[in-house]
C-alpha positions in Angstrom: 0.0 0.0 0.0 1.2 3.5 -0.7 -0.4 4.9 2.5 -0.6 3.5 6.0 -3.9 2.6 7.6 -4.7 5.1 10.4 -7.1 4.6 13.3 -8.8 7.9 12.6 -12.2 6.8 14.0 -10.6 6.8 17.4 -9.2 10.3 17.0 -12.4 12.3 17.0 -15.4 12.4 19.3 -18.8 12.8 17.8 -21.4 14.8 19.7 -25.1 14.9 19.2 -26.3 17.9 17.2 -22.8 18.6 15.8 -20.7 17.5 12.8 -17.0 17.1 13.1 -14.6 17.2 10.1 -13.8 13.5 10.9 -17.3 12.6 10.0 -17.5 14.4 6.6 -14.1 14.5 5.0 -13.4 12.3 2.0 -10.5 9.8 2.3 -8.6 8.3 -0.6 -9.5 4.6 -0.9 -6.7 2.1 -0.2 -4.4 1.9 -3.2 -1.7 -0.7 -3.7 0.2 0.8 -6.7 0.6 4.0 -8.8 -1.9 3.0 -11.5 -4.6 2.5 -8.9 -3.5 5.7 -7.2 -3.7 7.7 -10.5 -7.2 6.3 -11.1 -8.3 7.3 -7.6 -7.0 10.8 -7.9 -8.8 11.3 -11.3 -12.0 10.1 -9.7 -11.6 12.5 -6.7 -10.9 15.4 -9.1 -14.1 14.6 -10.9 -16.0 14.6 -7.6 -14.8 18.2 -6.9 -11.9 17.6 -4.6 -9.1 20.2 -5.1 -6.9 20.2 -2.0 -5.1 17.1 -0.9 -3.7 16.6 2.6 -0.9 14.1 3.1 1.3 13.3 6.1 4.9 12.0 6.2 5.5 10.5 9.7 9.3 10.4 9.7 12.1 11.9 11.7 14.8 10.6 9.4 15.8 13.9 7.9 16.3 15.8 11.1 18.5 13.1 12.6 20.4 12.9 9.3 21.1 16.6 9.9 22.5 15.7 13.3 19.4 17.0 15.0 16.7 15.4 17.1 14.0 13.0 16.1 10.4 13.5 17.0 8.9 14.9 13.8 7.5 11.5 13.0 4.7 12.3 15.4 3.6 15.6 13.9 1.0 14.3 11.4 -0.8 12.2 14.0 -1.0 15.2 16.4 -2.4 17.3 13.6 -5.1 14.8 12.7 -6.2 14.5 16.3 -7.0 18.2 16.3 -8.1 18.6 12.7 -10.6 15.8 12.7 -12.3 17.3 15.8 -12.9 20.7 14.2 -16.5 21.6 13.5 -17.9 21.2 10.0 -20.0 24.2 9.2 -20.7 26.8 6.6 -17.3 28.6 7.1 -15.3 25.7 5.6 -15.8 24.0 2.2 -15.2 20.5 3.2 -16.2 18.8 -0.1 -13.1 20.2 -1.8 -10.7 18.4 0.6 -9.2 15.0 -0.1 -7.4 13.2 2.8 -4.7 10.9 1.5 -3.4 9.7 4.9 0.2 8.9 5.9 2.8 8.0 3.4 3.9 4.4 4.0 7.4 5.0 5.3 7.5 3.1 8.6 10.0 0.6 7.3 12.4 3.4 6.6 11.8 5.0 10.0 12.4 1.6 11.7 15.7 1.2 9.9 16.7 4.8 10.8 15.9 4.1 14.5 18.7 1.5 14.6 21.4 3.9 13.3 23.7 6.1 15.4 24.6 9.5 13.9 27.9 9.5 15.8 29.2 6.7 13.6 30.2 8.1 10.1 29.1 4.9 8.2 25.7 4.9 10.0 25.2 8.6 9.4 25.8 7.9 5.7 23.2 5.1 5.8 20.8 7.5 7.5 21.2 10.0 4.7 20.7 7.3 2.1 17.4 6.4 3.8 16.5 10.1 3.5 17.2 9.9 -0.3 15.0 6.8 -0.5 12.2 8.7 1.3 12.6 11.4 -1.4 11.9 8.9 -4.1 9.0 7.4 -2.3 7.4 10.8 -1.7 8.0 12.1 -5.2 6.1 9.1 -6.6 2.9 10.2 -4.9 3.4 13.9 -5.2 4.0 14.2 -8.9 0.6 12.7 -9.8 -1.1 15.1 -7.4 0.4 18.2 -8.9 -0.1 16.8 -12.4 -3.8 16.4 -11.7 -4.0 20.0 -10.5 -4.4 19.5 -6.8 -3.1 22.0 -4.3 -1.3 20.1 -1.6 -0.9 20.4 2.2 2.0 18.2 3.4 2.6 17.7 7.1 5.9 16.3 8.2 8.2 15.0 9.0 11.4 16.9 8.6 12.2 19.8 6.3 14.0 17.4 4.0 10.6 16.8 2.4 10.9 20.3 0.7 13.1 18.7 -1.9 10.7 16.1 -3.2 7.9 18.7 -3.1 9.8 21.2 -5.2 11.1 18.5 -7.6 7.7 17.0 -8.0 6.0 20.3 -8.6 8.6 21.2 -11.2 8.2 17.9 -13.0 4.4 18.1 -13.0 4.3 21.7 -14.3 7.4 21.3 -16.6 8.7 24.6 -15.1 11.2 25.8 -12.6 9.5 26.7 -9.3 9.7 29.3 -6.5 9.5 28.9 -2.7 9.2 31.1 0.3 10.2 29.7 3.7 9.3 30.9 7.2 12.3 29.6 9.0 15.2 30.6 11.1 17.4 28.4 8.9 17.9 28.7 5.2 18.3 24.9 4.8 20.9 25.6 2.2 23.7 23.4 3.6 26.2 21.5 1.6 25.3 18.7 -0.7 26.7 16.1 1.7 23.9 13.5 1.5 20.3 14.2 2.0 18.9 15.6 5.3 16.6 18.2 6.6 19.2 21.0 6.3 19.8 20.9 2.5 16.4 20.5 0.8 16.6 23.8 -0.9 20.3 23.6 -1.9 19.5 20.2 -3.5 16.5 21.7 -5.3 18.7 24.5 -6.6 21.5 22.1 -7.7 18.9 20.1 -9.6 17.9 23.2 -11.5 14.3 23.2 -10.2 14.4 26.1 -7.7 14.6 29.4 -9.5 13.4 31.9 -6.8 13.7 31.4 -3.0 13.2 33.8 0.0 13.6 33.0 3.7 11.4 35.0 6.1 12.7 35.2 9.6 16.2 33.8 9.0 18.3 34.0 12.2 21.7 35.6 11.3 23.6 33.6 14.0 22.0 30.2 13.3 23.2 29.7 9.7 26.8 28.8 8.9 28.9 31.1 6.7 29.0 28.6 3.8 25.2 28.3 3.7 24.7 32.0 3.7 27.4 32.4 1.0 25.8 29.7 -1.1 22.3 31.3 -0.7 23.6 34.6 -1.9 25.6 33.1 -4.7 22.4 31.4 -6.0 20.7 34.8 -6.2 18.3 34.1 -3.3 17.3 36.4 -0.5 16.1 36.6 3.1 14.5 38.8 5.7 16.2 38.3 9.0 14.5 37.8 12.3 16.8 40.5 13.6 15.4 43.0 11.0 11.9 42.0 12.1 12.8 42.8 15.7 14.1 46.2 14.7 11.5 47.2 12.1 8.5 45.1 12.9 6.9 42.2 11.2 4.3 44.0 9.2 6.5 46.4 7.1 8.9 43.7 6.1 6.1 41.2 5.4 4.0 43.6 3.4 7.0 44.3 1.1 7.8 40.7 0.7 4.2 39.7 0.0 4.1 42.4 -2.8 7.1 40.8 -4.4 5.6 37.3 -4.2 2.4 38.6 -5.8 4.4 39.6 -8.9 5.7 36.0 -9.3 4.6 33.7 -12.1 6.3 30.5 -11.2 4.5 27.7 -9.2 5.0 28.7 -5.6 5.7 26.5 -2.6 4.8 27.9 0.8 7.1 26.5 3.5 6.8 26.8 7.2 9.3 25.3 9.7 7.4 25.0 12.9 10.6 26.0 14.8 10.1 29.5 13.4 7.2 30.0 15.8 7.7 31.1 19.4 7.7 28.1 21.8 6.3 25.6 19.3 7.4 22.0 20.0 9.8 21.3 17.1 13.0 19.6 16.2 14.8 22.8 17.1 12.5 24.6 19.6 12.7 28.4 19.4 11.6 30.8 22.1 12.3 34.0 20.1 10.6 33.4 16.8 7.5 34.9 15.1 4.0 34.5 16.7 1.5 31.9 15.7 -0.8 34.7 14.4 2.0 36.0 12.2 2.6 32.5 10.8 -1.1 32.1 10.0 -1.1 35.5 8.3 2.0 34.4 6.3 0.2 31.3 5.1 -3.3 32.8 4.5 -2.1 35.7 2.4 0.3 33.6 0.3 -2.4 31.0 -0.3 -4.5 33.6 -2.0 -1.9 34.0 -4.8 -3.1 32.1 -7.9 0.3 30.5 -8.4 0.5 29.1 -4.8 0.7 25.3 -5.2 1.4 23.8 -1.8 1.8 24.3 1.9 4.5 22.4 3.7 4.4 22.3 7.5 7.7 20.8 8.7 9.4 19.8 11.9 6.6 19.8 14.4 7.8 17.4 17.2 5.1 16.9 19.9 7.3 14.6 22.0 9.9 17.4 22.5 7.5 19.6 24.4 9.0 20.3 27.8 5.7 19.1 29.5 5.7 15.8 27.6 4.1 14.4 24.5 0.4 14.6 25.6 0.8 18.4 25.9 2.9 18.5 22.8 0.2 16.7 20.8 -2.3 19.3 21.9 -0.1 22.3 21.1 1.1 20.9 17.8 -2.3 19.8 16.8 -3.9 23.1 17.4 -1.1 25.0 15.7 -1.0 22.7 12.6 -4.8 22.8 12.3 -4.8 26.6 12.3 -2.1 26.7 9.6 -4.1 24.2 7.5 -7.2 26.4 7.9 -5.2 29.4 6.9 -4.2 27.8 3.6 -7.6 26.3 2.8 -9.4 29.5 3.7 -12.5 30.1 5.7 -15.5 32.2 4.8 -15.4 34.8 7.4 -18.9 36.0 6.6 -20.7 32.7 6.1 -23.0 33.1 9.1 -23.9 36.7 8.0 -24.7 35.5 4.5 -27.0 32.8 5.9 -28.7 35.3 8.2 -29.2 37.8 5.4 -30.5 35.1 3.0 -33.0 34.0 5.7 -34.2 37.6 6.2 -34.6 38.1 2.5 -36.6 34.8 2.1 -39.0 35.9 4.9 
C-alpha cells in the first residue's frame, strides 16, 4: 500500500447535534500501486476535490542533519485536532481529499537503529532520506499533475526537496519557494537531510526563486549564507523583524511574491514559531498569528501550489508528548485552515438570506 492505515475513527469524538470534520471529509480509498492511485486521484478530481492533505510520519531527515527526532509524530498530532474541528458553513469540506500517511514506517524503523555519531551509519541515514525522497515524489507528482493543491505535514524539512522537484516535474517549469524559517536549509550537498532540501533543489535546477522569512543571522553557517547569496536568493532576518517590525517587512515581501509567475511552494518550519514543540525549539521566533497571516495571504496567490508544515515534534514539548500533541495539533490545524481558507462572513450571509426569504 502507498499509504498507511490510520485509526482515525478513534481520533475524533462525535457529539449529538454537531458534525466534526472527521465525519464528513473524503478519504482516498486504499491503493496498492501507482496506476490505482492515479485512477483514484482522477475520480476524486471529478468529484470536486481540489486540496489534498498528506502526512509523512518520519524523523529521518532531522536526525540525518545531526538533530533530534520526533517529527514522525507531527502528522498524527495534527489529525487528532483537525478531525475534531466543526464542519460548518465557514469551511468548504467537499473540496478536501485526505490521503493519509505515506507508507514509510519501514524506513523509520531502519533509521531508529542507526547512530549519527558513527560516520558509516550517518551515511546510511542520509541514504534512507534519499529513499524517502523517491517514495514521496512518486505520490506527489501525480497530485500536482492532476491539479491538486497540496498540504504536506511532516516530517522533517528534508521533504521540501521532493515537493519542489515533483512540482517542477508536473508543471514542466522551474519553481519558487518562500520559507518561514530561522534556517535557510541551504547546507552543503553532503547527502540528504533536513538542512539541505533547498540547496539540492537549486542544484537540480528546479528552484529558481527562493526567499527565507525570519532567518536567524547567527543560526546559519557562513558557507550556507554564501551559497544562498551566490544562488541569487534572499532573506529577511528575524533581527530585522525585531528592529523594524513584522508588518512592514512582510508587506514588502508579499508584494514581491504577488508579482511572481512560477508555481510557488509555501514552506513553514514550525521552529520559526515562538515556543512551538519542534526539532529545534525556538523561544524567540514569530508569533502563531504571524505564521497564520503568512500562510493565509500567500495562499490567496493564484500560483500558490502547496503548503509544507515541517518539523513539528510533539514529543519534544517540555511538558511531555500529551501536551505536545495538543499544542502541535492546534497550531498545525490553524495553519491548515489558513491555507484552505474560511468564509469569514458565512453566518452573516446565511442570516441575510433568511431575512430576504422571509
